[in-house]
C-alpha positions, 0 to 999 in steps of 0.5 A, a space after each residue: 499500499 502506498 503511503 501518502 505524503 499527507 494525512 488529513 483527520 477531521 469531521 468535514 471541516 478541512 474541505 479547503 485543505 483537500 482542494 488545495 492538496 488536489 490542486 497541487 497534486 500532493 498525494 494525500 489520504 483523508 479520514 473523516 469521522 471514523 476512528 484510525 485503527 492501530 497499525 495505520 501507517 503514518 504519512 511521510 511528510 505531514 499530518 493535519 487535524 482538528 482538535 476533536 481528532 487529537 486522539 486519532 493523531 496519536 494512533 496514526 503517528 504511533 512510535 515513528 522515529 521520523 514522525 511527520 510534521 503535525 499541524 492543528 487547524 482551529 477556529 478558536 484556541 486557548 493556552 491549555 490547548 497550545 500547551 497540550 499541542 506542544 506536549 503532543 509534538 505538534 509543530 504548527 497551529 493554524 487559526 481560522 480565518 487564515 489567508 488562503 495563500 498563507 495556508 497554501 504556502 504552509 502546506 508547501 513548506 511542510 511537504 518540502 521540509 518532509 522531502 528534506 527529512 527523508 534525505 536525512 540518513 538513519 542507521 540501525 545501531 542496536 547497542 546499550 546506552 543510557 539516558 537521564 530523565 531528571 536525576 534518574 539514569 536509566 539503561 536503554 538500547 539505542 535502536 536507530 540514530 539520525 542527525 535529528 533524533 533516535 529511537 530507544 528501547 527502554 524497560 521504563 516508560 517516559 512521559 510524552 514531551 519530557 526532556 531527557 539527555 541521551 548518553 552514548 559513547 562517541 566510539 560505540 564499539 570501543 566505549 570512550 567519551 560520552 556524548 550527551 544529547 539533549 532531546 525531547 520524547 516525541 513518541 511513546 509506545 509499549 512493546 514486547 520483544 523476545 518475551 520482555 516488555 518495554 517501551 519504544 521512546 522516539 526522541 527528537 534532539 534539541 540544538 546540538 553544537 557542531 562538534 556533537 553533530 560531527 561526532 554523530 555523523 561519524 557514528 552514522 557513517 560507521 553503522 551505515 555499512 550493514 545491519 547492527 547486532 545487539 551487544 547487550 543482554 536486553 531485548 534485541 531491536 528488530 532487524 531493519 535494512 540500513 539506509 545508504 551510506 552517509 558521508 560524514 563531513 564537518 559541518 559548514 559554518 553558516 555564520 561566515 557566508 563567503 561570496 565566491 565560487 562556492 556560492 554558485 556551486 551551492 545554488 546549482 546543487 540546490 536547484 536539483 532538489 526541487 520537489 515534484 509539487 513545484 518550484 514555489 515550495 522553495 520560495 516560502 519563508 517562515 518569518 518570526 519576530 516581525 516588526 515594521 523594521 524587519 523580521 527573522 526568517 528560517 535558514 534558507 539555502 538560496 539566501 545569502 548575506 547582502 541579498 536584496 529581495 522582494 517579499 509577499 507577506 500575507 496578513 488578514 484573510 481576503 486582503 492583498 499581500 504586502 509587497 515589501 523589499 528588504 535586505 539579508 542583514 545578518 546570519 544568526 546560524 541555527 536561529 535563522 537570517 535577519 531581513 531588514 525592510 527598506 523604508 515603508 510607505 505609511 499604509 504598508 507600515 500601518 498594516 504591518 503594525 496591525 499584523 504584529 498586534 494580533 495573534 498570528 494565523 499560523 503559529 509555530 509550536 516548536 518553541 516557547 509562546 514568546 518565540 511564536 509571536 510575530 510568526 508570518 508566512 511569506 514568499 520570495 518574489 524577486 532576489 537581487 543577489 549581492 554582487 559576486 567578487 
């Protein structure tokens, strides 16, 4: 059975989303009103639901190590609901009324990120490790590992959403220094392997420094050549076919953006990764910290320091987008790029200030409440690159 890119769970409220997915020719499945049975395959990229279907989301996602991006669509919300969604691992909250084009950009953005996630190498490991949950240290089996997270097999249940520290030897075969990887438990499921009861713990890593990222890349390279065998007395992890061999390269420094031949090479390579559902996905920007002077945007592979760009920023539903020029002024590494707007005319500045004062139609749930303020969906219309040297 083909796994859809998108799964929609609702009671008939998300007809507009279905129409958009059909127009963009993104493969999807939709379950309206009925229960999701255990064992249902999660979608590859994106799961969209309404609040009444939150229990079905838990069944549909299960204990996947590489879970889909999760979006909740609401007519009204509350602090309690947003806290519950964060604990449940949701990535975005969409409040109606929402601009139709902003919603379309959100779908493209999530599906393209899904394409990127599937290119991440993940390897089967199967060795004994430990993790800390508060002051308590527990043994576990590291079942598989990627640069974004891992899956553990533990004899102990850990609360969904809890922060833990996964401790693995830098050289898994020979011990050595411990890597301590801060993570959040995003999936919990009971299991019974070889007669031993336990729990699958799907963990998503928090921000890791460059040395730790490089160490993980070396571990992935070492274990990408064949199936792993368990070297502890605990229940063995299920066999699985390893991903293709990964290249372990030292991470690039995004803070030092040089304008030279590497720029042309990187842009040429980037153009070959356009997904089937269209080039527009590559022009989507998710902005935060919006003000009348500028905003911070997520890292974008085709933006460089000094680039001058025209953006379409979507505000209230039914209104024309605001067309704004700005310049990429600063790179803050993993925190994104800072775009400083050119001087605005009075009507545009007034619209921006009104947009900042209201709750965003699309809110990121990946950080704190304060991090989500000023979230906005935009699109790159034109780019005037910084002059090559």
